[in-house]
Residue frames as qw, qx, qy, qz and C-alpha x, y, z in Angstrom:
[[0.598, 0.491, 0.581, -0.251, 30.59, 37.39, 81.56],
 [0.237, -0.126, 0.622, 0.735, 30.88, 37.21, 77.85],
 [0.453, 0.655, 0.406, -0.449, 28.50, 38.84, 75.36],
 [0.410, 0.293, 0.540, 0.674, 28.15, 39.40, 71.59],
 [0.001, 0.353, 0.112, -0.929, 27.64, 43.10, 70.98],
 [0.485, 0.647, 0.484, -0.334, 24.33, 44.26, 69.46],
 [0.596, 0.299, 0.489, 0.562, 24.65, 44.56, 65.67],
 [0.128, 0.928, 0.290, 0.198, 23.26, 48.04, 65.53],
 [0.360, -0.904, 0.174, 0.154, 25.85, 49.43, 67.72],
 [0.725, -0.207, 0.483, 0.445, 28.56, 47.37, 66.17],
 [0.495, 0.605, 0.459, 0.422, 27.68, 48.78, 62.76],
 [0.036, -0.987, -0.057, -0.145, 27.62, 52.42, 64.06],
 [0.569, -0.716, 0.305, 0.266, 30.84, 51.94, 65.99],
 [0.702, -0.027, 0.499, 0.508, 32.73, 50.47, 62.98],
 [0.390, 0.664, 0.404, 0.493, 31.54, 53.26, 60.64],
 [0.227, -0.947, -0.167, 0.153, 32.20, 56.19, 63.01],
 [0.546, 0.510, -0.115, 0.654, 34.72, 58.87, 62.06],
 [0.026, -0.399, 0.342, -0.851, 33.64, 61.06, 64.97],
 [0.395, -0.462, -0.781, 0.143, 31.79, 60.60, 68.25],
 [0.216, -0.549, 0.022, -0.807, 29.49, 63.11, 69.85],
 [0.433, -0.320, -0.752, 0.381, 29.15, 62.85, 73.64],
 [0.074, -0.758, -0.447, 0.469, 26.42, 65.20, 74.72],
 [0.264, 0.938, 0.077, -0.210, 27.51, 68.55, 73.29],
 [0.208, -0.712, 0.584, 0.330, 31.08, 67.62, 72.46],
 [0.883, 0.461, -0.056, -0.065, 32.45, 66.07, 69.28],
 [0.330, -0.678, 0.634, 0.168, 35.76, 64.22, 69.27],
 [0.701, 0.414, -0.547, -0.197, 37.65, 61.89, 67.05],
 [0.920, -0.377, 0.086, -0.067, 38.02, 58.42, 68.70],
 [0.029, -0.736, 0.676, 0.023, 41.61, 57.57, 69.76],
 [0.061, -0.192, 0.980, 0.004, 40.73, 53.84, 69.93],
 [0.806, 0.064, 0.002, -0.589, 38.00, 51.65, 68.59],
 [0.440, -0.294, 0.848, -0.030, 38.43, 47.98, 69.27],
 [0.482, 0.186, -0.687, -0.511, 37.95, 45.56, 66.44],
 [0.642, -0.141, 0.534, -0.531, 35.23, 43.23, 67.46],
 [0.514, 0.219, -0.776, -0.293, 35.22, 39.49, 66.69],
 [0.597, -0.229, -0.768, -0.025, 32.84, 37.21, 68.41],
 [0.564, -0.698, -0.440, 0.029, 32.43, 37.17, 72.14],
 [0.206, 0.571, -0.313, 0.730, 33.67, 40.01, 74.45],
 [0.380, -0.328, -0.683, 0.531, 33.91, 40.38, 78.17],
 [0.105, -0.866, -0.480, -0.095, 31.38, 42.90, 79.51],
 [0.381, -0.842, 0.007, 0.383, 34.20, 45.05, 80.93],
 [0.613, 0.095, 0.369, 0.692, 36.29, 45.21, 77.74],
 [0.060, 0.682, 0.018, -0.729, 36.79, 48.79, 76.43],
 [0.598, 0.537, 0.558, 0.205, 35.41, 49.31, 72.98],
 [0.313, 0.776, 0.200, 0.510, 36.00, 53.01, 72.51],
 [0.498, -0.508, -0.160, 0.684, 38.32, 55.64, 73.84],
 [0.288, 0.731, 0.225, 0.576, 38.35, 59.35, 73.06],
 [0.319, -0.224, -0.328, 0.860, 39.53, 62.57, 74.66],
 [0.055, -0.780, -0.457, -0.424, 36.83, 65.19, 75.45],
 [0.254, -0.920, 0.046, -0.294, 37.77, 68.50, 76.90],
 [0.148, 0.680, -0.644, 0.319, 41.21, 67.16, 77.77],
 [0.604, -0.273, 0.630, -0.406, 39.75, 64.21, 79.71],
 [0.192, 0.161, -0.925, -0.287, 40.12, 60.58, 78.55],
 [0.710, 0.058, 0.299, -0.635, 36.64, 58.92, 78.15],
 [0.159, 0.191, -0.924, -0.292, 36.05, 55.25, 77.41],
 [0.763, -0.011, 0.029, -0.646, 33.07, 52.99, 76.87],
 [0.303, -0.215, 0.925, -0.080, 32.75, 49.34, 77.83],
 [0.219, -0.150, -0.884, -0.384, 30.82, 46.54, 76.23],
 [0.129, -0.467, -0.789, 0.378, 28.37, 46.72, 79.12],
 [0.066, 0.514, 0.206, -0.830, 27.68, 50.37, 78.74],
 [0.246, 0.269, -0.515, -0.776, 27.06, 50.13, 75.02],
 [0.205, -0.187, -0.941, -0.192, 25.13, 46.97, 75.22],
 [0.121, -0.569, -0.701, 0.412, 22.73, 48.51, 77.80],
 [0.001, 0.213, -0.099, -0.972, 22.43, 51.76, 75.85],
 [0.434, 0.596, 0.595, -0.320, 18.96, 52.81, 74.70],
 [0.364, 0.209, 0.553, 0.719, 18.68, 53.31, 70.93],
 [0.119, 0.640, 0.286, -0.703, 17.48, 56.77, 70.12],
 [0.658, 0.671, 0.338, 0.048, 17.62, 56.32, 66.28],
 [0.461, 0.862, -0.089, 0.190, 20.02, 57.77, 63.65],
 [0.678, 0.336, -0.425, 0.497, 23.14, 56.53, 65.35],
 [0.189, -0.575, 0.345, -0.717, 22.30, 58.06, 68.70],
 [0.660, -0.244, -0.695, 0.149, 22.29, 56.06, 72.07],
 [0.400, -0.764, 0.157, -0.481, 21.43, 57.06, 75.54],
 [0.655, 0.167, -0.647, 0.354, 24.16, 55.65, 77.77],
 [0.598, -0.737, -0.310, -0.056, 23.39, 55.34, 81.45],
 [0.578, -0.688, -0.012, 0.439, 25.39, 57.71, 83.66],
 [0.506, -0.119, 0.355, 0.777, 27.06, 59.28, 80.52],
 [0.290, 0.592, 0.049, -0.750, 24.40, 60.94, 78.49],
 [0.774, 0.584, 0.164, -0.182, 23.79, 60.83, 74.63],
 [0.393, -0.384, 0.656, 0.518, 26.43, 59.21, 72.35],
 [0.680, 0.674, 0.127, -0.258, 26.12, 59.66, 68.60],
 [0.648, -0.173, 0.557, 0.489, 28.25, 57.96, 66.03],
 [0.343, 0.835, 0.050, -0.428, 29.01, 60.31, 63.19],
 [0.742, 0.197, 0.414, 0.490, 30.53, 60.02, 59.70],
 [0.132, -0.534, 0.220, 0.805, 32.53, 62.72, 57.99],
 [0.646, 0.690, 0.266, -0.189, 30.88, 63.86, 54.66],
 [0.536, -0.178, 0.504, 0.653, 32.94, 63.57, 51.65],
 [0.393, 0.786, 0.079, -0.470, 32.72, 66.30, 49.00],
 [0.699, 0.116, 0.533, 0.462, 33.48, 65.67, 45.42]]
């Protein structure tokens, strides 16, 4: 089944420098560039948390509950938050 990813998640995903998964923060090792339709099982995001590879599919992120401020509740995973690194001048 093909879907177009929700624009709020797409914006957060494309702007993320770091990903917080529950209490752990990691730099993504892979973020898929999204253009048009995606298969629901396509992997959009990969990262390593505590030495373990974690990935998120289109379906998981599409079904996530928006908690505001770049945070989403992902079923069977917990809270995912898309973070940006601050730039100091």
